C-alpha positions in Angstrom: 2.8 -11.7 -28.3 3.0 -13.5 -24.9 6.7 -12.7 -24.5 8.2 -11.3 -21.3 11.1 -9.0 -22.2 13.6 -7.4 -19.7 11.6 -4.1 -19.9 8.3 -5.9 -19.1 10.0 -7.6 -16.1 10.6 -4.1 -14.6 6.8 -3.5 -14.4 4.7 -4.2 -11.3 3.8 -7.9 -11.1 0.1 -7.2 -11.8 1.0 -5.6 -15.1 3.5 -8.1 -16.5 1.0 -10.7 -17.7 -1.1 -8.0 -19.4 1.9 -6.4 -21.0 3.0 -9.7 -22.4 -0.1 -9.8 -24.5 0.6 -6.5 -26.3 3.0 -5.1 -28.8 6.1 -3.0 -27.8 6.5 0.2 -29.7 9.0 3.1 -29.5 7.7 6.7 -29.5 10.1 9.5 -30.2 10.0 12.7 -28.2 7.0 14.8 -29.2 4.9 11.9 -30.5 1.2 12.3 -29.8 0.1 8.8 -28.6 -3.6 9.8 -27.9 -5.5 12.7 -29.4 -8.3 14.2 -27.5 -11.7 13.6 -29.2 -10.6 10.5 -31.1 -12.3 7.2 -30.5 -9.8 4.6 -29.2 -9.7 1.1 -27.8 -6.0 0.8 -26.8 -4.2 1.0 -23.5 -0.6 2.2 -23.3 1.7 0.7 -20.7 4.8 2.8 -20.2 8.1 0.8 -20.0 10.5 3.7 -20.2 10.4 7.5 -20.8 7.7 10.0 -19.6 4.3 11.0 -20.9 2.3 14.2 -20.5 -1.5 14.1 -20.2 -3.3 17.3 -21.0 -6.4 18.9 -22.5 -6.4 21.7 -25.1 -8.6 24.3 -26.7 -8.0 25.2 -30.3 -10.2 28.2 -30.0 -8.5 29.7 -26.9 -5.1 28.3 -27.7 -4.7 27.2 -24.1 -4.0 23.9 -22.4 -4.8 22.3 -19.0 -2.4 19.8 -17.6 -3.9 16.6 -16.1 -0.6 15.0 -15.1 2.4 12.9 -16.1 2.9 9.2 -16.6 6.1 7.6 -15.4 7.6 4.1 -16.3 5.4 1.4 -14.8 2.2 3.4 -15.3 -0.5 3.1 -17.9 -2.8 5.5 -19.7 -5.8 5.2 -22.1 -8.1 3.2 -19.9 -10.7 6.0 -20.0 -11.2 5.3 -23.7 -11.8 1.6 -23.5 -15.5 2.0 -23.4 -15.4 3.1 -27.1 -16.1 6.7 -26.3 -14.1 9.8 -27.2 -10.7 10.2 -25.7 -10.8 12.8 -22.9 -7.2 14.0 -23.1 -4.1 14.3 -25.3 -1.1 12.2 -24.4 2.4 13.1 -25.7 5.8 11.7 -25.2 8.0 14.2 -23.3 11.1 12.1 -24.1 11.9 9.0 -26.1 9.5 6.4 -24.7 8.9 2.7 -24.9 5.4 1.4 -24.5 3.4 -1.7 -24.7 0.2 -1.2 -26.8 -2.7 -3.4 -25.6 -5.9 -3.7 -27.5 -9.3 -3.8 -25.9 -9.8 -7.5 -26.8 -6.5 -8.4 -25.2 -7.5 -6.6 -22.0 -10.8 -8.4 -21.9 -9.0 -11.7 -22.4 -6.7 -10.8 -19.6 -9.6 -9.9 -17.3 -11.3 -13.2 -18.0 -8.1 -15.0 -16.8 -7.2 -12.5 -14.1 -10.5 -11.1 -12.7 -8.7 -9.5 -9.8 -7.1 -7.0 -12.2 -10.6 -5.5 -12.7 -10.3 -4.1 -9.1 -6.9 -2.6 -9.9 -8.3 -1.0 -13.1 -11.3 0.4 -11.2 -9.0 1.8 -8.5 -6.9 3.5 -11.1 -10.0 5.2 -12.6 -11.3 6.2 -9.2 -7.9 7.7 -8.3 -7.9 9.8 -11.5 -11.4 11.0 -10.9 -10.4 12.1 -7.4 -7.4 13.9 -8.8 -9.6 15.7 -11.3 -12.1 16.7 -8.5 -9.2 18.0 -6.3 -7.9 20.0 -9.3 -11.3 21.5 -10.0 -11.7 22.4 -6.3 -8.3 24.0 -6.2 -9.1 26.1 -9.3 -12.3 27.3 -7.8 -11.1 28.1 -4.3 -7.5 29.1 -4.5 -5.5 31.9 -6.2 -2.6 31.1 -8.5 -0.1 31.0 -5.7 -2.4 28.8 -3.6 -2.7 26.3 -6.4 1.1 26.3 -6.9 1.7 25.7 -3.2 -0.8 22.9 -3.2 1.0 21.1 -6.1 4.4 21.5 -4.4 3.1 20.3 -1.0 1.5 17.3 -2.6 4.2 16.2 -5.0 7.6 17.4 -3.6 9.6 14.7 -1.7 11.8 15.5 1.3 15.6 15.4 0.8 18.3 14.6 3.4 19.4 18.3 3.5 15.9 19.4 4.6 14.9 20.7 1.2 12.2 19.1 -1.0 12.4 18.0 -4.6 9.8 18.2 -7.3 11.3 16.1 -10.2 10.6 16.5 -13.9 11.5 19.5 -16.0 8.5 21.8 -16.2 8.4 25.0 -18.2 6.4 28.0 -17.1 3.9 27.0 -19.8 3.6 23.6 -18.2 2.9 25.2 -14.9 0.4 27.5 -16.4 -1.5 24.6 -17.9 -1.5 22.7 -14.6 -2.5 25.8 -12.6 -5.1 27.2 -15.0 -3.5 30.6 -15.4 -1.3 32.6 -17.8 2.4 31.9 -18.3 3.1 35.5 -17.3 1.5 34.9 -13.9 3.5 31.8 -13.3 6.7 33.7 -14.2 5.9 36.4 -11.8 5.2 34.1 -8.9 8.2 31.9 -9.6 10.5 34.9 -9.8 9.3 36.2 -6.5 9.8 32.8 -4.8 13.3 32.5 -6.3 14.2 36.0 -5.1 12.9 35.1 -1.6 15.1 31.9 -1.5 12.2 29.6 -1.4 12.7 27.7 -4.7 15.4 27.0 -7.2 14.4 26.0 -10.7 16.8 23.5 -12.3 16.9 21.7 -15.6 15.7 18.4 -14.0 13.1 19.8 -11.5 12.3 22.3 -8.8 14.3 22.4 -5.5 12.2 23.8 -2.6 14.8 25.2 -0.2 12.4 26.0 2.6 8.6 25.8 3.3 6.5 28.0 1.2 4.6 30.7 3.1 0.8 30.2 3.6 0.1 33.3 1.5 1.9 35.4 -1.0 
């Protein structure tokens, strides 16, 4: 393709040249870009929209949330070795991506070997996140895991509150925290009643610091 469109120009500089090699595609809300267990050799660079990355079990009918991808991020690098995909990736809203094939990535790396370090750093970061999530699941109760997510991801606001963007249903929280939706509903209801949080359509407002224990 080798064409730099306005959307590609919004990407970090290190990704623009790689994105110019791929093909831009639109994915409607609800589209499954990557299916866990499939073999794939494509990388998806997100230009606009939002993606959800999760694992699932057909037997237990449960999910575990690995994270979200925002514009400027990419996903699918874990499958470039030709092995099975380790997660599902679905479009949470109408999303525009650049689809890069393995051969295009290899060609890019031969011309820009410094990108290999960025790719490796991304993989290491995701492994660390997975390790931290596993540790949290093993050592914390549901409230402790929720507090850890809020403390890590919520950003301070001018009025002294904190903001955790992105609409998350109780099912989303349950998948991320490794618990039942009913348990999440109970904890959230208690926190709202205590004036600690306010659930809005666009995210979670944290009005005051969450207590160490609940």
